[in-house]
C-alpha positions, 0 to 999 in steps of 0.5 A: 656387182657387175656392169653389162657390156657389149655382146661378147665382152666380159662383165667388168666387176664394180667395187662395192662399199663395205658393209659396216663403218666404225670410227676411231677418234679421241685424243692425239698421241693416245694409241689410235694408230696402234689400235688401227695397226692391231685391228687390221690384223683381222682380215675382215677389218680395214683400219689406218691412220687419219685419212682424208675423209674427215676433211672432205666431209667438212668441205662438203658440209660447207659447200652445201651450206648457205654459203653456196648460192645453189643451196636452195636446190639441196635438201637434207636428204640429198646432203645425207646421200652425198655424205654417205656416198663419200664414204662408199666411194672412197672405200669402194675398192677396200676388200674388208667388210668392216672399215674403221675411219680414223680422224679426231674430228669424228667426235665432233660429228656424232650427231651426223654420223648416227644418222648416216650410219645408225649401226656405227660405233666410235672408239675414242682413244684417251690418255693423260694430257700431260703425257700427250704433251710430253709425247709431242715435245719428245717428237719435236726434240727428237727431230730438232732439225725438222720443224713440224707441221704441228706448229706450222713448220715454225722452228721457234718457240719453247716447250711452253709456247708449244704446249700452249699452242697444242692445248688451245681450243684450236690446237691439236690437243685442245680441239680433240679434247673439246670434241671428246667432251661434246661426244661424251656429254652431248647426248648421242654417245649412249651405246655408240661411244667407247673410251679406250685408255692408252694405259689399258691398250698398252698394259693389257691389250688382250682384255682391251681388244676383247672389250672392243670386240664386245662393244662392236658386236664382233666375234673375237679375233686372236691378235698377235701383240708381239708382231705389229706392223704400221709406219707411214714414214713418207707422210711423217717425213712430209709433216716434218715429224718422223716417227709421228705414226710409228708403231713398235712391233711389240706392245710394251707398257713401260715407265719413263720420266717426263721431259716437261718442266714440273709446273707444265706437267702439272698444268694438265694433270686434272684434265682427264675427266674420264678417270671418274667413270661415275661421272660419265653418262649412262651408256658411254663405256670405258675400258 
């Protein structure tokens, strides 16, 4: 696409929006950054860690609500064009044909996304909650001299108060779990939602990526699982949590002992509702 200029001047190319959007969501510490790092090896794809689009999406929704006295001038069709325009403008300079936007809130916005992007799919990363809490606690203990943004940069508390904080409905883990349940059981997930187990992604990445490509309707790409690159050290340092988005260059599924007290580890043991695939609604896939 080009913009006409004065006679004698060259036309200036105008960035165009990607041809397809998909979304990576689900639970924190469950492989979403790893998945993005793998997908971005495909030159047709653009993917990364959680970015600002989700927050901007929520802000626009709020500003176009009855909270704004000018709402009488905004129809739903206009809201939809504005929200879709957010994506198109943010990603206009990305050269990839297919963009994956990552944010835990997308599972809570499935009813809107299916209208804005009828062909879009959501990949929701899941992991046993006990190991998610364990992973968060490991980061806290590893960075003992840097209070994390996860806990409001507060340096106090214990492993129990931190676990309770992230597991609440307004916490990092609890919100994502509630949003995931909404996406799975809310009626909009059939054909649009794929749950990807952390154990599948790290234990058998080849088969897992093949299942993802099949779900997306994309031709399979030959990924290199021994040379993966992604690490936003600047963001993680500002968040007081170095290593939050670090991805190891080689995928390895290893076993380890938990650092959580036994009673705390067991508290979350039964929360993996996706482990009973027979209870998932028809059309919601899991790998």
